[in-house]
N, C-alpha and C positions, 0 to 999 in steps of 0.2 A: 685829428681834423673830423670835420662832420662828413659822415657818407651818407650821401642821399641820391647819387647817380651813379650808372656805371661807369662814367668818366671819373667821378671821384675815387671809384674802386680802383680803376687803372691807374690812377695817380698812387693810389698806398701800394698797390702792388708794386710798382716802381722801386719802393723803399724798403718793401718786406719780402718780397720774391726771395728765393733758396740762390738764383743767381744775382750778380751787382746789377747794377741798373744799368741798360744800354743806353747808346747817345740818343738824342733827339735831333735827327739830321734835319738839315734844310732840304727845301725840295730838290734841288739839285742833286744834291749829293745820295738823297733818299732814293731818286730816281737810278741813279748809278748802282747803288746797292741792289735795290730790286731786279735789277736785270740780270745782276750777277747771281743773286741767289736764284732767280727764275731758271738761269742756265745750269745750277747745278741740281735744282730739282728735276729737270729734264735728263740731265745724267743719270740720276739715281733712277729714273723710270726706264730709261735708255737699258740700264745694266740689268732690269728686273725680266725684260724680254730677250734683249739682245746681249748678253754679257761679252764682255772681253775675251777674245780668245786666248790672250796671253795670261789669262788667271785672274785671282781674286786680289792677289798683293799688286797686280798692275793696276786694279781698278782704285784700291785704297790708298797708293801713291798718289794717282790723280784727284781724288776725292780730299785727302788732306790739303794737297797743294792749292786747290780750289776754296775749300772753305777756311784753313787757316788765316789766310789774309782778310777775311770777312771779319773775324773776331776783332783785328785791330781798328777797323774801318767802324765796327759798330759799338765796340766797348772802351770805355774811358780807361786812361791809364791811372788817373785818379780822379776820386770823387770831386765833383765841383766844377772839374776843368773842361771847359768848352762844350760845345754841341758837335760842329763838324770837325772831322780828322785834322790833327795839325801834321807838320812836316814829319815828324818823329814816327807817327803812326804811319805815314806812307811809306815812309823806309823800311820799318819794320814790314807791311806788308807787302812790299815789292820783295823783301828778302826771303819772306816766307814762302813768296811763291818760286821763287829761283831755288831755294835748297830743298823746297818741298817737290818741284819736277826734277831736281837734278838726276834722281836715278833713271829717267827717261833721254838725258841728253846725248849719252853716247850708245845708248842701246840698253833695253831693261834687261835683257839676259845677259850682256856683258857684265851690267852692273851685280847681276846676282851670280855670277861667276867669280868673282871676286871677294865672295863672301869668307871671311876669315884673314883675308890677305887685302885689306882696303889700302889704297893709295893715301898719300896725304891730302891731295885735294878732297877725297871721300871722308876722311876723317874730319876735315874742317868743315864739310858742308853739314854733316852730321852732327856736330859740335853746335854750328850756328842752328839748326833745326830743333835740337835738345834746348835751349836758351828760349828760343822763340815758343816751342810747346809750352815750357813754363812760365812764360810771360803771359801767353794766352790763357792759361789756366787762374793765374793771378788776378787778371783782370775779370772773369767771370765769375770764379768763385772763392777769392781772398787769398791770404798767404799761405794758409796752412798746408794743403795739397802741395804745392810747390817747394815747400821747406822739407815735408816728407820725402819727397821725390830726390831732392839735394843730399839728403841725409843717406838714403839707399845707394846713392853714385858714390858717396864718398865712403860708404861702407862697402863697395864692392874693389874701390881702389886701394884704401888704407887697410883692409882684411888681414894682411900680413904682416900689421903691425900690432893687432892685439895680440895679448899674451896667450900663448899655446893651451895652456889651461882652459880658456872660455869655449865653451862648447860651439861659439857661432864664429870661431876665429878660420880663416883659411888663408890660402897662398897670396890673396890679392889678384886681382885682374887687371892686366895691362889696359891704358885708356884707351887705345886704338880698339882693343877687344870689347871695350863696354860700348864704344861707338858703334861697333860691329852687331854688336847684339840689339841695339836700340832700332839701327838703321837699316840693317840687310838680316835680319832675322824674323822669322815671324812671330816671336815672343815680343817684341818690342814695340814701336811706335804702330808697326801694322799687324799687331796682333789681334787675338779675339774681340776686346773689349771695341777697338775701332770698327772691327770688321762688324759687329754687332750696330753700332751707330750708324754705321754708313748703310746697311742692309735693312736692318728693321727699323729703329728708331725713330732716323728721319723720314721714312715712310708714314710712322704713325703719327707725327707731329703734323705733317701736311694732312692726314685723313681728319685730326682733329681740327684743324684750321678750316679744312673744307665743312667739316659737319656744323661748326659753328657759323661760319658765313652763310649755310643754309637756314638757319634760325633753330637749329637743335637746342641751344643752350637755352634761350626764353622758353622754349618748347617743354623741355623738362622742368623746369622750375614751376610753370604753369600748370604740367599735368601732375606734378606732386601737391602743388596746392589745392588742385580741384577733388583730391581722390579722398583726403583728409577732412576738408572743410569744416564745419563748427563742433569742437568738443575741446574741452581743456588739453587734451593729448596733442589735438591736433597739429599746433605749431611746432611742436619736438617732433613731431613724426616727419613732418613736410620737411624740416630743415634737412634730417637724417635720409630721407628719399631722393630730395634734391641734390644733395651733397653725391650721393652715389651716381646719378643720372649724370651730374656736371662734370664727372671725373672721367667718361667717356670723351670728353670735349676738350678737356685740358692736361691731364696725365700728369699734373703737379699738385700737391697737395694743399701748397699755401696758397697757389692760383685758384683752386676749388675753394677754398675757405674765404678768399676775399670777395670774389664773385658769387657767391652763396651769402655772405654776410651783409651785401648792398641789398638783397631783397627782403632777407629772412629777418634780420635784426629788429626791424620796426614791428614785425609780426610777434616776436618773441618778446619785444618791450610791452607791447600791449597785453600779451598774456601775464605778465607779471614776473618774467623771468627777471633775478638780479642779472647785474651786466656780466659778472665773472663766470655765472654757470652758463649765461647766453654765448658767451666767448669760447668755452668749453666744449660746448654742444657742437657750434659751427666749425672749430679746429678738429675734433673729433669725426665730424661728417666729412669734413674736407680729406683728412688723411685716409680715411675709409676708403676714398675713392680709388685709391693708386694700390690699396690691397685686394681690389675686388675685378673678379673677371667681367668682361672680356678684354678690358685695356689693364693689366696691372703695370706698375712702373717698369723704368727701362733695365733694370736689374734681373728682371724675370726673363728677357731675352739671353741675357748671359747666363743665367742658369740653363736654360734650354742648350745652349752651345756648350757648357762645360759639361754636362751631364750627356751630350750628345743623345738627346730627346727631343721631340716635338715641342711646339709652344702651346697645342693644345693639351699635352700632357701637363704642362706646368699649370696651366688654367684649371685642369681637374682637380690637381691637387689643392689649388687654393679655393676651392668651391665650399667645402666645410666650414674652414676656418673664417671666411668672410661670414658666411650664415651665422657663425658664433657671434662674431665682431658685431654684426648690426642687431644681434639678438639683445647684447649686452648694452648697446646704446637704447633701443627701444623699451628695454625693462628699466633704464636709467631715466627715461623720458616720464614713464609710467609714476615713478616714483617720485621725480621732482615735480610732476603736475599735483600731486597730493601733497608734498612737503611745502611748496612754495604757494598751494592754493591757486593754481594757476587760473586764469579765466579763459572761457571760451572766445574765440577772436572771429568775427565774421568777414570770412574772405571772400571777396569780389571776384570770382571765376567762373567760368562755363561747367556745364557738368562733363565728368570724365569723358562721354561718350561723344560729347560734341566736340571736344578738343583731340580726341581720337581720328575720329571722321577727319578732321582740319588738318592734322599734322603727324597720325601716328605713322607716316612713312619714315619719319625720322630712327624709328628703332628698325627698320627693314637692313640698314646697313651694318649695324651692329649685328643682325642674324646673318648676313653674308658671310661676315668673318668667321663665325661658329660654323656655320653648315660646309664651308669651305675647307676649314682645318680638318671636319670630321670626314670630309672627302680625300683626306692626306694631300690638298693643294698644299705647296710652301706657303709658308704665314706671309712672305714679302709679297708673294701674288695676290693670296686674300685679301690683304688691306689694300691693295690697289685696285681691285675689284668693287671692295666696298666704299673707297671714294669715288670711285665712278658711279656707283648708284646713288651716293650721297649727292655728288655734283648733278647729275642728271634730276634728282627731285628737287634740287637749288633751282635748276631751269624750271621747273613747274612752279615753284614759288614764286619766281619772276615774271609768270605769267607770259612766257615767250619772248621775254627782253633777252635777246641773243647777244647781243653787245655787251649789256651789264652783266649778264652770267661770265662771258669769257673774259671779263674783268675781274669777276669774285673768284673765278677759277685762279687765273694767274697771280692773284693776290695771294689765295690761299697757298698756292705752290711756294711764292717765294718767303710766305710769312713760315712757312711749316720749317722751311732751312734755316731761317732765322731762328727759329725757336730751339731748333737741335744745336746751335753753335756751342751752348756752354757743355752740353754732353760729348760734343765732340772733343773740346780740348780736354776734358777730365778723362776719356777713353784714351786718347793719346798719351797724355801722362800718365795713366795706368799701366801703359805699356813698359815705362821706366820701372815700375816695381815689380811687376811680373818678371821681366827679363832679369834683372837681378837677382831675383828669388831663383830661378831657374838656373842662374850661372853660379851661384854661390851656395845653394842648399840651404838658405835661410830659412825658408818657410819649414820644413821639416825639423830643424833644429830649434826653432823658437815654439812649434807645437809641442815636441819631446819636453821641453822646458815647462808650459803649461801643464801637461800631465805630471812633470815630476813635483811642480809645486803643489798640485792637488793632493799628490802621494804623501806630502808631509802633513796632513790633517789626519789620514788614515791609509791603510792597505788594504782596506775590503771595497772591492772593484765597484760596488754600488755607491759607495761615497765616493771615490774617485773620479765617478762619472758624474755625480750630483755637484761635485765642487768646481770639475772643470767646466761643467754647464753652465753653471753660475757666473764661474768668472768670465767664460764666454760672452754673456749675455750682457754683462757689465762695460766688456771692454768694445763690444760692437756698437752697444749704447753711445759712450764715450767717444769713439772714433766718428761716430756719426754726427756728435754735437761739432765737429771740426770740420768734416769733409762732406761733399754731396752723396748721397744714398748710391748711387753709381760704383764711386770711389770706394766708399765705406765697405760696400759687399765684395768689391773684388780684392780689395786688401785683406779683408776678415777670411775671404773663400782661400787663399793661398796661404794665410798664417794659422787662423784658427781652425779652419775646416780639416787639416790633416788629423789635428789633435783629437778632433770628435770620431772621426773615420778609425784612428789606431784605437780608441776605446769600444769600437763596435757598434758604431750608428752609423746607419747606412747613409751613402752619399745624398740620397734623395730627401730625407729629413734633416741631414745637416744644412744642404742649401736652402730649405724653406725656413729653418730656423734663423740662420744668418741674414736672410733675405727680410723676414719679418723685422727682425731686430734693427736691421739699417733702416727700413722705413719708419718704424718708431722712435728713432733718434730724433725725427722732425717734433715730435710732442714731448722729448725728453726735457725737464727743466736742466739746467739753468737758460738753455738759449730757445728751443722750442717755437722755431719761426713761424710756424702756423698759428700758435698760441699768441704769440706777438702781433701779430696781424688782426687774428680777432678781437683783441684787447682794444687795439687802435681802433675798429669798428664800433665797439660796444662802450668805449670810455671805462672800460673795467680797469682794475689794478692788473698790471701784468704777472706778477707771481702768483696772485690768488688766481687768475684766469689759468697759468699753466697748470698750477696743481687741479682744478677742474677738470680741464683737458685730460689729465692723466687718469683721474678717477673714471672718466667716461672708457678712456681705452684701456682700461684694466685689464679685462678679458684678453686682451690682445698681446698682452706682455706675458701672461701665464699660461695661454692656449699653447703656444710653441714650445714650453717646456715639456709639455706631455709628446712632443714628436719624438724627443730625443733621449727621455728619462723612463718612459716604461715602454713595455713589449707590446702594448696594444695601441701605441700612440701612431702607428703605420695607418689605422682605421679613420683618422683624422683626416689623412691625405688620400683615402680613398683607395688605399694599397692594402686590402684585406676583401676576406668574403663580405657579402652582404649584410648576413646577419651579425658579424662583428662591428661592421661600420655602422650599422643602426644603434646597437647596443652603445657603443663607442659615444656615436653623436648623443644620444638621450642622457647618458649620463653626463657629459661634458655641459649640454645644456642646462642641466639641473645644477651642475656647478657654477655655471656662468649667472644664472638667476640668484643663487644663494651670496653671490660675488656682488651683484649689483644690489641686493638688498644690504649686504654689509656697507658698501661704500655708501649708500644713499641713505642709509640710517632709516630704514622702512621696512616693516613686514604688513601688519594689518592696521597699523598706525606708528606711530613713531619708536624707533628702537632705541633700545639703551646699548651701555657699551658691552653688559654681559651678552646680550644675543648678538651683537655686532663680532664679538669675538668668536663666539662660538660657529658662526656664519662664514668666517672666514678660514677657520680651522676646517670647514665642511667643504667649502669650495676648493682648498687646496690638496685635500685627501680624495677628494673626487675627481679631481682633474688628474691625478696619478694614474686613474684608470684601471688598477690593479683591481682583482677581485676583493681581498682583505680591505684595503682602501673604501674601495667602494661601499662595503658595507659599514665600515667607521664612518666614513662621510655622511652615510643617510642617516647613522645612528646622531652624528654631531647637529645635523640639519632638524631631525626630529625634536631632538633636547632643545634646538635654539628657538622652534616655533611655542615648544611646551611652556619655557622660561617667559617666553613673550604672552601668551594667551592666557596662561593659568592665572596668573596674578589677576589680571583683568576679569576674568570670569568669576573668581572669588570676590572680587569688588564688588560687581554687580550683584553677586547673590547676596553680599551683606546690604547693600543699599536695597534689595527686594525685601530682605528681612525687617529692615527699618522701616 
């Protein structure tokens, strides 16, 4: 389709977003869903300041009982089937509310007291909730994750039928005990993933909706355009900067790619970018948004919970990898501008200081989050305060139109809840996997099997670690092709994480390694949804656009390896002394530069294959960060430059003599 307006971008996003398209409801039903979603938003805000005395699990029961029915009303059972909910959707929504709220009917404490000894009615209600959670997950993300959850349930029940010689064999779990683990245990539906969704993620989606309603999205694009203005590298730099800033509003790599493409593709086309390269740049910039502080992807909140650390600490860990990621994109832009012969494009935008004077307040709410986190204010409180600041500035932007402002705030609250529904379904379904792994010990067995598989290659500990890390990277990437980022991280953490920890990798490095590969699955062929959406915008070939995206994001694939393979990798997460961090970052930056020159095929001019091979080897050895490998990598880099420059100098000398 032709992308000319933001409406076109919204229509495209409905087809290519990581969640399946939601319904376009008629006004009557849309108002009803709006009221229900607004009620959930108010409940979430109430929990921040006046939490339920009965505890967090009591809140999660209410939250799931209210949000799960909305999934059946807002998401279609099949593509192309109707707009408004049908009779079956209403039956499922009603059943979801009943079985979701069932633990409260006879008294919540009485329900908890039956843990391990559920009544027949408890088991029936829990079984129905299991089916409904999987159906909600299917509607929002597709078949893969529900099938995986079904396989875990079957494994828990039929584990006793597996051959005793198999390492993963177990005694089998009674069906009532399986449901008990899902329904009446902190590791099931109401475990950490749903807790994160109900406590953090929904608040950040509300914040993004309020920020967008205040006009921040348009401002971020305009300020990016105004800073770079007229030069042949300005279009590419603008796309990268705007993608980073737009990510604070959308929180989704594919959504950011589409929103960015609607405004940046015409500029890139005028500059002479080939369709596939422009699409690759747009997708890479969009994905970079959910790798970057201060609003990382949803899995970052789960990292904080699993590691029992602050969200601010996770932001700090992500700082240097983010700088290296965007350094790679900026250098690739510089290379492309020369290789394609990009033209300067005149951008009709006010001067930066004019825009900052007019709308610089949009940055303040982001600063509020960081400042409050630094003051040890809980992240859920910090984001509420930031949302309040954004809302107040939205009132200023409306020039005192209080009625219109209240409508915008209410719409943002409801939209934030609706945007979080797919994540809620995924997190509830993830509880099936975590509960099964807890009861059967499957995670540890699979982790040990991964280490044993690496041991077949060599008995050397360094080689075993290297092979395990490579297998883990491939596994996380492949898993991410089929399931959303949040589910990919959760599954990988409980299955692959123990394998890396067993080999001596710190839990912090392991978590960030898995996080990056889970996110990067969005740009990994052959699915790469962000690249598919970018290709639809530019009209380029999909497969070529995927590979161009992969080229732009290659540093992000290699840098996380340094977290877990080298003794100095902790410096990239700022978990070392200042001098070590400075040295590691400088070496990594040189490695990323070598990688950009290799993939772009350009040094001081077009680079031939001998130079590109040397540059690739230099980048890999530099990113190993060991003293010896740094010397080797530096030598390879110097050799690559010499091979590139010396023949040209000799040729010029001969021409001068002639």
